[in-house]
N, C-alpha and C positions, 0 to 999 in steps of 0.2 A: 414908850412905845411897850404895849402890851403885847406883841406878839414877837420882838425881838428878838428875844430867847429862842423861840422857836425857829426865826431865820439863822440867829448864829450857830445852834447845832446841825440844820442842814447842812453848813459848811464844814461843820467839826466830824460829820457822817465820812465824809472823805478823809480829813485829819487824820480822823480814827485808827481805817483801812491800814491807813503806813505804820502809823502806832503798834496796831496788832502784828503786823507784819515783820516790825522790830522785834517786839518783846517775844516771836518764834525764833528770828534769828540769833536772838542773842540766849535762845539757851532756857526762857522763861514760857515756852509755850508747851505743847502737849509732849509727853513721853512716850518712852517706848520703842523707842525704834526709828531710825534715819532716815529721810521722807529720798526718796527714787531721786536722782540727778537727773535734770532737763536732755543732758545727750545721751541720756538711755533712754527716754521717750520721745522725743521731740522728732519730726523727720527733718533732714538734712533740708531740704527744699524751705523749710521754713526756718531752719535758721542761718542759712544764706541769704533770706527775704531780710529779717531782722539785723543782720550785720549792713546790709547795701543801703536798710532807711535810715541804721544809725549815722550811717557816714554822711548820708545828706540832711536829716534833724537836726546832727549835734555838731554841726559846723557853724558856732556861735558862740560869744561869749556873756554877751547881756540880750536881755528881751524884755519888751515891755510890748503886753497886748491888753485887749478890753477884752472883757466877760460878761456872760450872759450865762447864769446858773440856772436852771430850774428845778424843782424839789415836787415829784408827781406825791402825793400822800393816796395809797391804797383804799385806806379805812376810810376816810373823809372825802375822799374824794374829791380833795382839792393839790390849789395847787400855789407852791409857793416860788416868785422872780426875782431873784437879785442882781442888780449889775455894779459892776466895777473895773478894777486894773491889777494886774497879776505885774510884777517889777521882779526880776531873774537876772542875779549874775555867779556865774560861774565862780567857783565849784558850788558852792552850796547857799546861796543868800536870797531868799523869797519873801518881797513881802506883799500881802491881800489885802487889798484895800476896796469894801463895796461902800458905794455910793448912796446906793436907794434900792431899798425900801428906807434902810437906815442906814446910819456911818458905822463902820465899824473894820479893825485893820487888824490884824499879825505878823509878826517879824519870827522867821525862821533863819536861826545863825546855825554856827556851827560853836555857839558857844552860850545860846540862851532863845528863848520861844519867848514874843512880848506880844500882849494882845490889848486893844482899850474898845470899847463899843458905848452908845450915846445912853446907853439906860442905866450904866455904872456909871460911866463920866470916870473912869481910875484907867490908870497903867496897870494889867498886870505883868511880871515878868518871870517868869521860870527857868532857873541857873541852870542849864545841861550835868553840870560839875556834882549835882547833886540829884539828878536824874538820867544817870547812865544810859537807859536805854531809850530815850529820847536822842539821842549823838547819830543812831540808825535812820529816825525818822528821814531827815534830812536826804540819803540818800536816796530811800524808797520815796519819798514825793519827788525829788528831784529827775528821780530815774524816770517819769512820767512824762513831765514837762522838758526835759532836758533832752530826751530818745535815747536812754541806754537799754534799749528792751530786751535784750539777750542775757543779761542779769535776771530778767525777769522769770527765765524758763523753769529755775528751779520750784517757784511757787504755784505755778499756771501751766495747764495746758496750750497750746494757742492756736488757731487756724484762721485762715481769710477766711471772711462771709461775699467780702466783692473786691472789686479791682477797678470798677471806676465810678466813682472814686474808691482807694484803694481804703478796705475797712478788716478791719482786723481784732477778732474776739480772743478775751486773755478768761479760761477757767478754772477758779482754785482750783489747786488739786486735795486731794480726801486727803494729805496732810498738814495741809496749811490752816492754820487758825482763821484765816481771811472767813476762810468759808461757811462759817458761820455766820457773817454776816453779808456776805455778798454772792451771788448767783454766777454775774458776767463781768467784765469790764470790755466794753468796745470802743476802741480806737479809731476813728474817721479822720484819713490827712486830707491836706489842702491838693487841687489836682498834680498840683507841682511835688508836693509828697516832701515838702521840703519844712512843714512844720502843722501842727496837728491842725484839723477843721473842729474837733467836735470830741470829748469825753464822754462816755454814759457809763454808770452805776448801776446794775441793776440787782437790787437786795432778794435774801430770802424771805423779807417779808411782805413783798412786792409792788415795796416802795419804791421810785427811782429816783437819780438825780443827774440829770447831763449835765456838762460845761461846752458853751459854743464861742470861740476865741474869733476876736473883730479887729482889725487896725494891728495887726502884730508888727512888729518892726523887731530885724534881728541889730544887734551890734550898738547900737543905738546910745550916745553916751547918756547916761544916768544920772540924776542926783543926788545928792546926800537927803536931799528930802519926801526920794519916791519912797524909802525905806524908813523914813519917819513915823513913828508910832504914837502919838500925840492927840490929844484933843480939838476933835476939827467943827469948827461951825459952819 
């Protein structure tokens, strides 16, 4: 498929955010001082709200959900839409399968990152033992999808934009390497606040990526095949 690499890049623009944070957290990011702690900067009420949300959102061990991801390209005034499924098994295994308009899969575990796309039709594997910084990627990635928001206070200033439905905005701090790429991340919760309804990434470039979650199931029995990355027909 001619534009499949563009579609795949729109997925990895999200994954790259967590990789960037991983580099910074591991000491490979910008030097010149220690970033101010979230405790020194965040309002106590917001911290309490995030703690409350963690209790509501993180009370599950496994999750499966459908998603629709939309990438808006500012320069070309174009829109790329992908649909697929996400499977999450705590503490840190995530499988991301795109079903349309192309087929693509990526698996992230505590040992490796494995991916496949229908253009190359090859499974590529990155062992984490040879890429230590990627070990932090899992924690950063699952923080959003597992509901561990308080740990993000060191990297972002946080504010509530709406209450019905609850909508919270995360803006990268000046000390964060993510600030070079991301202007803001906005998460919108379902009415019951048990999980996310939408995540939106607004980029410095003017592009934006949104992910809408549908048919989310908690603690559903997951199969080994849900986490397989291989050729699909």
